[in-house]
Each structure stands twice: as C-alpha cells, then as structure tokens.
Rosetta silent file (secondary structure, phi, psi, omega in degrees, C-alpha in Angstrom):
SEQUENCE: XXXXXXXXXXXXXXXXXXXXXXXXXXXXXXXXXXXXXXXXXXXXXXXXXXXXXXXXXXXXXXXXXXXXXXXXXXXXXXXXXXXXXXXXXXXXXXXXXXXXXXXXXXXXXXXXXXXXXXXXXXXXXXXXXXXXXXXXXXXXXXXXXXXXXXXXXXXXXXXXXXXXXXXXXXXXX
SCORE:     score description
SCORE:     0.000 S_00000001
   1 L     0.000  146.995 -178.293   14.740   13.085    6.155 S_00000001
   2 E  -121.643  147.562  178.508   13.367   15.945    8.258 S_00000001
   3 L   -70.218  129.723 -179.612   15.051   18.250   10.742 S_00000001
   4 L   -71.009  -17.608 -179.222   13.975   17.354   14.310 S_00000001
   5 L   -87.036  -56.654 -174.033   14.084   21.055   15.332 S_00000001
   6 L  -105.368  -11.942  176.144   12.268   22.952   12.584 S_00000001
   7 L    83.460    3.482 -178.867   10.705   20.094   10.583 S_00000001
   8 L   -77.150  142.530  177.736   12.102   21.186    7.217 S_00000001
   9 E   -79.894  142.570  175.828   13.102   18.410    4.802 S_00000001
  10 L  -145.730  163.878 -177.086   16.692   18.131    3.706 S_00000001
  11 L   -63.410  147.114 -177.170   18.879   15.770    1.746 S_00000001
  12 L   -66.526  -27.893 -178.960   20.089   12.689    3.563 S_00000001
  13 L   -84.654   -4.296  179.713   23.723   13.439    2.736 S_00000001
  14 L   -72.422  140.828  178.848   23.486   16.968    4.233 S_00000001
  15 L   -88.121  -28.396 -176.692   25.359   17.511    7.493 S_00000001
  16 E  -131.798  152.624  175.000   23.375   20.580    8.629 S_00000001
  17 L   -72.138  134.147 -178.565   19.802   21.870    8.219 S_00000001
  18 L   -76.271  -13.687 -179.750   19.703   24.735    5.708 S_00000001
  19 L   -95.418  -51.986 -175.253   17.000   26.564    7.713 S_00000001
  20 L  -106.584  -13.156  176.703   18.018   26.371   11.382 S_00000001
  21 L    85.178    4.272 -179.703   21.600   25.111   11.125 S_00000001
  22 L   -70.691  145.439  178.336   21.157   22.114   13.429 S_00000001
  23 E   -66.117  138.827 -179.870   23.412   19.128   12.794 S_00000001
  24 L   -65.488  141.575  178.379   21.623   16.305   10.978 S_00000001
  25 L   -67.391  150.261  178.930   20.795   13.294   13.187 S_00000001
  26 L   -69.252  140.846  178.592   22.939   10.225   12.709 S_00000001
  27 L   -78.231  150.216  177.063   21.421    7.574   10.537 S_00000001
  28 L   -73.565  152.323  174.143   20.716    4.157   11.975 S_00000001
  29 L   -59.983  146.246 -176.069   22.845    1.250   10.779 S_00000001
  30 H   -56.454  -36.985 -177.687   21.220   -0.467    7.760 S_00000001
  31 H   -63.252  -39.752  179.887   20.654   -3.774    9.584 S_00000001
  32 H   -69.600  -41.933 -179.928   18.581   -2.076   12.295 S_00000001
  33 H   -62.369  -41.770  179.628   16.614   -0.036    9.764 S_00000001
  34 H   -65.536  -40.292  179.074   15.771   -3.162    7.726 S_00000001
  35 H   -64.133  -39.198  178.251   14.637   -5.046   10.838 S_00000001
  36 H   -67.953  -36.262  177.554   12.344   -2.167   11.808 S_00000001
  37 H   -61.576  -39.478  179.663   10.896   -2.062    8.263 S_00000001
  38 H   -67.256  -36.263 -179.089    9.973   -5.738    8.550 S_00000001
  39 H   -73.655  -32.785 -176.076    8.285   -5.169   11.904 S_00000001
  40 H   -89.301   -3.371  179.055    6.316   -2.124   10.744 S_00000001
  41 L   -67.835  119.465 -176.238    5.080   -3.720    7.503 S_00000001
  42 L   -81.569  151.531  178.802    1.327   -3.848    7.906 S_00000001
  43 L   -70.600  154.217  179.189   -0.670   -6.872    6.779 S_00000001
  44 L   -61.470  140.193 -178.281   -2.678   -6.593    3.551 S_00000001
  45 L   -95.270  -22.197 -177.983   -6.152   -5.112    4.049 S_00000001
  46 L  -144.413  178.328 -175.623   -7.831   -6.362    0.877 S_00000001
  47 H   -64.324  -35.534 -179.776   -7.415   -8.878   -1.942 S_00000001
  48 H   -65.937  -43.762  178.095   -5.514   -6.455   -4.179 S_00000001
  49 H   -67.412  -35.790  177.437   -2.913   -5.721   -1.474 S_00000001
  50 H   -63.460  -43.834  179.037   -2.664   -9.440   -0.696 S_00000001
  51 H   -62.941  -41.709  179.268   -1.957  -10.227   -4.367 S_00000001
  52 H   -65.469  -40.647  179.315    0.715   -7.518   -4.526 S_00000001
  53 H   -65.600  -38.463  179.046    2.356   -8.779   -1.323 S_00000001
  54 H   -70.074  -34.584  178.420    2.407  -12.345   -2.619 S_00000001
  55 H   -66.135  -28.148  177.974    3.919  -11.266   -5.950 S_00000001
  56 H   -72.790  -24.350  177.115    6.793   -9.683   -4.023 S_00000001
  57 L   -79.409  131.544 -175.414    7.528  -13.057   -2.406 S_00000001
  58 L   -83.467  127.334  173.982    9.697  -15.131   -4.686 S_00000001
  59 L  -112.709  120.686 -178.221    8.399  -18.578   -5.613 S_00000001
  60 L   -80.173  116.976  178.058   10.995  -20.767   -7.239 S_00000001
  61 L  -102.207   10.574 -179.077    9.528  -22.488  -10.266 S_00000001
  62 L  -100.494    7.802  178.641   12.847  -24.008  -11.320 S_00000001
  63 L  -140.993  153.740  175.520   12.724  -26.843   -8.762 S_00000001
  64 L   -67.484  131.884 -179.281   10.240  -29.495   -7.695 S_00000001
  65 L   -73.583  -11.317 -178.908    8.333  -28.282   -4.619 S_00000001
  66 L   -97.967  -53.632 -174.547    8.344  -31.827   -3.207 S_00000001
  67 L  -113.819   -0.823  178.956   11.855  -33.238   -3.773 S_00000001
  68 L    66.376   19.184  175.986   13.753  -30.135   -5.056 S_00000001
  69 L   -73.796  148.571  178.879   14.794  -31.900   -8.261 S_00000001
  70 L  -107.508    7.302 -176.690   15.519  -29.711  -11.289 S_00000001
  71 L  -103.161  144.824  174.997   14.951  -32.442  -13.925 S_00000001
  72 L    49.702   56.294 -177.249   11.791  -33.151  -15.969 S_00000001
  73 E   -81.179  143.666  178.312    9.702  -30.395  -14.377 S_00000001
  74 E  -127.289  133.294  176.660    5.949  -30.170  -14.897 S_00000001
  75 E  -101.679  129.996 -177.111    3.857  -27.104  -14.035 S_00000001
  76 E  -124.498  123.613  178.173    0.350  -27.776  -12.758 S_00000001
  77 E   -87.224  136.182  172.000   -2.204  -25.001  -12.278 S_00000001
  78 E  -142.006  174.003 -176.322   -4.611  -25.166   -9.359 S_00000001
  79 E  -141.631  156.690  171.237   -6.653  -22.566   -7.566 S_00000001
  80 E  -124.713  131.329 -176.281   -7.871  -21.337   -4.226 S_00000001
  81 E  -123.456  154.891  176.311  -11.122  -19.397   -4.104 S_00000001
  82 E  -130.870  132.135  179.586  -12.949  -17.293   -1.558 S_00000001
  83 E  -112.453  129.652  175.909  -16.677  -16.605   -1.685 S_00000001
  84 E  -115.981  132.010  176.744  -18.239  -13.562   -0.032 S_00000001
  85 E  -117.130  134.684 -179.642  -21.972  -13.237    0.371 S_00000001
  86 E  -157.991 -167.483  178.889  -23.559   -9.955    1.300 S_00000001
  87 E  -113.451  139.734  176.626  -26.273   -7.454    0.523 S_00000001
  88 E   -97.674  108.511 -174.037  -26.182   -4.837   -2.233 S_00000001
  89 L   -95.817   -2.573 -175.926  -27.617   -1.666   -0.701 S_00000001
  90 H   -59.332  -47.902 -179.750  -26.968    0.741   -3.606 S_00000001
  91 H   -65.684  -35.706  179.499  -30.444    0.374   -5.183 S_00000001
  92 H   -64.821  -45.709  179.354  -32.111    0.609   -1.771 S_00000001
  93 H   -63.085  -43.165  179.527  -30.354    3.863   -0.912 S_00000001
  94 H   -63.090  -40.511 -179.589  -31.172    5.320   -4.338 S_00000001
  95 H   -68.065  -34.376  177.432  -34.870    4.374   -4.002 S_00000001
  96 H   -66.674  -42.176  179.813  -35.077    6.003   -0.556 S_00000001
  97 H   -64.749  -45.853 -179.955  -33.536    9.220   -1.884 S_00000001
  98 H   -65.054  -41.310  179.505  -35.862    9.334   -4.914 S_00000001
  99 H   -66.161  -34.215  179.091  -38.909    8.504   -2.746 S_00000001
 100 H   -63.081  -29.096  178.172  -38.018   11.247   -0.256 S_00000001
 101 H   -89.296  -42.917 -173.141  -38.361   13.767   -3.081 S_00000001
 102 H   -77.606  -28.521  179.734  -41.216   12.193   -5.074 S_00000001
 103 H   -63.953  -51.177  179.716  -43.543   11.368   -2.133 S_00000001
 104 H   -67.318  -33.893 -175.965  -44.072   14.975   -0.966 S_00000001
 105 H   -82.464  -45.930 -173.706  -44.239   16.350   -4.507 S_00000001
 106 H  -115.299  -10.253  179.314  -46.169   13.704   -6.420 S_00000001
 107 L    79.666   16.270  177.631  -47.499   11.347   -3.781 S_00000001
 108 L  -133.031  153.559  178.414  -45.699    8.279   -5.104 S_00000001
 109 L  -165.091  168.263 -177.740  -42.565    6.415   -4.100 S_00000001
 110 L  -148.698  134.122  177.146  -41.003    3.001   -4.261 S_00000001
 111 L  -108.775  121.718  177.652  -38.743    1.098   -1.895 S_00000001
 112 L  -100.985  122.231 -179.208  -36.362   -1.414   -3.436 S_00000001
 113 L   -77.005  153.311 -177.934  -35.143   -3.981   -0.939 S_00000001
 114 L   -66.908  143.547  178.439  -31.458   -4.970   -0.927 S_00000001
 115 E   -92.975  150.436  174.870  -30.431   -7.872   -3.123 S_00000001
 116 E   -81.949  131.487  179.980  -28.284  -10.725   -1.984 S_00000001
 117 E  -125.618  144.332  177.864  -24.955  -10.759   -3.812 S_00000001
 118 E  -125.634  130.928 -179.662  -22.268  -13.407   -4.004 S_00000001
 119 E  -128.871  131.183  178.895  -18.742  -12.675   -5.160 S_00000001
 120 E  -114.147  129.779  176.214  -16.009  -15.250   -5.716 S_00000001
 121 E  -111.822  131.866 -175.807  -12.339  -14.318   -5.868 S_00000001
 122 E  -119.010  131.264  170.255   -9.942  -16.849   -7.363 S_00000001
 123 E  -105.673  120.976  175.329   -6.177  -17.097   -6.995 S_00000001
 124 E   -91.121  125.629 -179.123   -4.574  -19.236   -9.677 S_00000001
 125 E  -118.311  153.430  179.032   -1.408  -20.898   -8.416 S_00000001
 126 E  -116.613  122.940  179.056    1.225  -22.907  -10.243 S_00000001
 127 E  -103.072  125.294 -179.661    2.665  -26.014   -8.613 S_00000001
 128 E  -104.241  126.748  179.492    6.008  -27.180  -10.002 S_00000001
 129 E  -141.976  154.776  175.577    6.879  -30.860   -9.648 S_00000001
 130 E   -78.670  167.523 -176.350    9.227  -33.301  -11.314 S_00000001
 131 H   -61.125  -36.166  179.933    7.767  -36.087  -13.461 S_00000001
 132 H   -65.880  -46.785 -178.119    8.251  -38.683  -10.684 S_00000001
 133 H   -72.227  -32.016 -178.436    6.427  -36.631   -8.035 S_00000001
 134 H   -70.093  -21.368 -179.756    3.699  -35.465  -10.452 S_00000001
 135 L   -75.772  -18.874  178.500    2.688  -39.076  -11.126 S_00000001
 136 L   -92.429  175.831  173.052    1.669  -39.466   -7.443 S_00000001
 137 L   -70.212  124.008 -176.381   -1.082  -37.659   -5.566 S_00000001
 138 L   -85.483  143.387  173.537    0.245  -34.149   -5.033 S_00000001
 139 L   -98.266   94.400 -175.023    0.086  -32.312   -1.737 S_00000001
 140 H   -66.997  -15.492  179.367   -0.800  -28.830   -2.980 S_00000001
 141 H   -71.130   -5.828  175.728   -0.404  -27.423    0.526 S_00000001
 142 H   -77.031  -11.862  177.233    3.374  -27.507   -0.069 S_00000001
 143 L   -63.518  135.503 -175.510    3.018  -24.423   -2.258 S_00000001
 144 L   -59.982  -25.299 -177.502    4.568  -21.462   -0.368 S_00000001
 145 L   -93.094   -9.424 -172.212    1.444  -19.300   -0.739 S_00000001
 146 H   -57.677  -54.439 -176.978   -1.081  -22.001    0.222 S_00000001
 147 H   -65.126  -36.107  179.106   -1.161  -21.392    3.997 S_00000001
 148 H   -63.040  -45.974 -179.303   -1.120  -17.610    3.576 S_00000001
 149 H   -66.973  -37.415  177.495   -4.148  -17.706    1.284 S_00000001
 150 H   -63.292  -39.843  177.631   -6.018  -20.117    3.577 S_00000001
 151 H   -62.230  -28.990  179.320   -5.414  -17.694    6.464 S_00000001
 152 L   -92.234   12.596  172.771   -7.051  -14.950    4.355 S_00000001
 153 L    96.636    3.990  177.997  -10.174  -17.036    3.725 S_00000001
 154 L   -84.485   86.775 -171.723   -9.309  -18.750    0.426 S_00000001
 155 L  -113.975    3.648  177.451  -10.598  -22.154    1.509 S_00000001
 156 E  -100.130  112.644 -177.773  -12.185  -23.545   -1.667 S_00000001
 157 E   -85.405  131.485  174.456   -9.687  -25.759   -3.491 S_00000001
 158 E  -113.042  117.325 -178.333   -9.963  -26.028   -7.277 S_00000001
 159 L   -70.074  167.529  177.565   -8.161  -29.038   -8.705 S_00000001
 160 H   -57.251  -36.291  177.928   -6.257  -28.870  -12.009 S_00000001
 161 H   -64.966  -41.569  177.992   -9.245  -30.475  -13.764 S_00000001
 162 H   -67.308  -33.557  177.967  -11.626  -27.854  -12.387 S_00000001
 163 H   -66.902  -37.790  178.582   -9.205  -25.120  -13.455 S_00000001
 164 H   -65.082  -41.983  179.391   -9.210  -26.469  -17.032 S_00000001
 165 H   -69.435  -34.406  177.965  -13.019  -26.428  -17.223 S_00000001
 166 H   -66.549  -41.622  178.547  -13.094  -22.915  -15.710 S_00000001
 167 H   -65.536  -34.308  179.174  -10.571  -21.681  -18.303 S_00000001
 168 H   -67.813  -31.850  179.639  -12.643  -23.261  -21.060 S_00000001
 169 H   -83.803  -20.932 -177.968  -15.740  -21.337  -19.864 S_00000001
 170 L   -80.664  123.582  178.895  -13.905  -18.021  -19.412 S_00000001
 171 L   -69.882  149.858  177.739  -13.924  -15.907  -22.601 S_00000001
 172 L   -69.934  144.522 -179.460  -10.603  -14.555  -23.828 S_00000001
 173 L   -94.055    0.000    0.000   -9.981  -10.910  -23.063 S_00000001
C-alpha cells in the first residue's frame, strides 16, 4: 500500500505514514476488492498465458462430465490444435544487413526472400466419463475448456485415435 499524499510505501497494518504522518486510507471490504480483481483481470495475450489461465481453472476429473457419476470412470485424451501460417523474416533482414555492408566494399550481395512457416500448437485435454457414457459417441464439447480454446482459435479437433498415433510418433523427452 502507498501513501496517497507522499507516495511512500508502508505496511498495510500501519495506521499512519512514517514519512508524512497522514492517516492510512481505509481498506475496502474483501468482497468488493475480490469483485474488482475479477473485473480487472486481463485476458491472456498468448498461448503460454492461456495455458496458465486454464491450469488455474479447476477441472473435476473425479466425475463423469456427461452424467456426473463417480463410478467406473474412464479418462480419454483428445486434443485441440491451432495452426498459424506466416513468413519468417529473420533471414531476409540478416541478408539485407550483410548486403548493405558487402555491396559497397566488395561489390557483391545476396537477398534471401522470406520463407513461409507453419506452426501448430496442440492442447491435450482429458475427458472423464463413466463406462456407460464412454460406450456411446462422446460430445467432447462438454469439456469445460473446449469453448474457451475454440474462442482462441483452437479449431482443429484431434480424436483419441489421432492422439494415440501422434504420441507414438513423438519421441520421448
């Protein structure tokens, strides 16, 4: 907490500022402070912040996501992926810088055009269902994170079978 008069920081339990002597402002009730924290929480800007925000949200894996049964649970992995396509300009910028020096001095230079790059980001999700519900066609959109990830561009669905083949191709770390 900071003093509104002189701006010096002081302990929250202090009644007076140690520099200017002004009485400490009254703290807001906790319920109001928590509501303001929820309103001021900014949305994630990148995939790393999105993953951290989703990990803070609790997903109950001890109940079926369809019927809420706690008996004979089966966990099924599926995935949502997002593909970004763009241009890699690093080599182009480096070739321009090198050519700017080598052309006047040696009379030679080379321009490397930007390459097209594709990057896929995958979120692996776990769907929990009871044995009765797992025997039917599952509606994976019932997962609590499904709609959030779709809103952030993760629109390529990977079925459990595709996840198994992807894991088989991925080397162990």
